[in-house]
MARKE-538359 format. One record per residue (C-alpha): residue number from 1; x, y, z. Coordinates in steps of 0.02 Angstrom, whole numbers, always signed. Layout:
BEGIN
R, nr, px, py, pz
R, NUM, X, Y, Z
...
//
This chain:
BEGIN
R, nr, px, py, pz
R, 1, -1109, -830, +904
R, 2, -1048, -898, +735
R, 3, -875, -827, +763
R, 4, -849, -938, +917
R, 5, -900, -1092, +820
R, 6, -788, -1052, +669
R, 7, -641, -1167, +632
R, 8, -540, -1009, +586
R, 9, -426, -960, +731
R, 10, -440, -778, +682
R, 11, -630, -784, +695
R, 12, -618, -865, +867
R, 13, -491, -734, +922
R, 14, -603, -593, +861
R, 15, -749, -675, +959
R, 16, -647, -670, +1117
R, 17, -601, -489, +1087
R, 18, -782, -445, +1059
R, 19, -832, -532, +1220
R, 20, -699, -433, +1318
R, 21, -755, -268, +1238
R, 22, -935, -303, +1277
R, 23, -894, -339, +1460
R, 24, -794, -176, +1471
R, 25, -930, -76, +1386
R, 26, -1062, -153, +1499
R, 27, -959, -97, +1650
R, 28, -927, +77, +1580
R, 29, -1017, +131, +1423
R, 30, -893, +278, +1405
R, 31, -735, +173, +1400
R, 32, -713, +194, +1211
R, 33, -655, +344, +1114
R, 34, -793, +470, +1073
R, 35, -804, +511, +888
R, 36, -834, +699, +856
R, 37, -1013, +734, +800
R, 38, -962, +807, +636
R, 39, -865, +643, +594
R, 40, -1015, +524, +622
R, 41, -1044, +442, +451
R, 42, -1205, +493, +362
R, 43, -1239, +306, +333
R, 44, -1259, +287, +520
R, 45, -1386, +426, +532
R, 46, -1484, +348, +386
R, 47, -1484, +174, +460
R, 48, -1503, +211, +644
R, 49, -1589, +379, +650
R, 50, -1500, +537, +705
R, 51, -1362, +488, +823
R, 52, -1314, +610, +962
R, 53, -1149, +517, +995
R, 54, -1037, +382, +926
R, 55, -902, +285, +1015
R, 56, -757, +181, +946
R, 57, -680, +39, +1040
R, 58, -512, -25, +972
R, 59, -521, -215, +977
R, 60, -348, -238, +901
R, 61, -240, -134, +784
R, 62, -351, -199, +640
R, 63, -528, -212, +713
R, 64, -646, -81, +776
R, 65, -814, -89, +868
R, 66, -931, +55, +843
R, 67, -1074, +95, +968
R, 68, -1184, +233, +1031
R, 69, -1240, +270, +1207
R, 70, -1422, +305, +1248
R, 71, -1503, +356, +1407
R, 72, -1671, +307, +1470
R, 73, -1686, +263, +1655
R, 74, -1521, +178, +1629
R, 75, -1368, +205, +1517
R, 76, -1377, +88, +1371
R, 77, -1238, +52, +1244
R, 78, -1304, +0, +1073
R, 79, -1179, -91, +963
R, 80, -1184, -30, +781
R, 81, -1050, -135, +703
R, 82, -878, -205, +713
R, 83, -766, -186, +562
R, 84, -590, -213, +502
R, 85, -474, -66, +488
R, 86, -492, -54, +298
R, 87, -683, -48, +311
R, 88, -669, +78, +454
R, 89, -560, +194, +347
R, 90, -685, +182, +204
R, 91, -836, +212, +317
R, 92, -758, +371, +389
R, 93, -682, +429, +226
R, 94, -497, +417, +278
//
């Protein structure tokens, strides 16, 4: 991951937070906060097809990880994006 190799300490910290989040989500895909269906951004539906659910995982006070949960024979968490708080606010129209 490019963040881990970065010389910027903020990037390396974010990489560590992402690793922790991915471990927690792998252990329990429902550990995040479920976003109400009516608040799922239209951009996400356009890019990723109709989403039945969206989950938010707070990395820090200023970073968010967005993912959806799909079920086949197993439960699968699909990471959509991670974004800073300002981008998150814009994406969700706050």
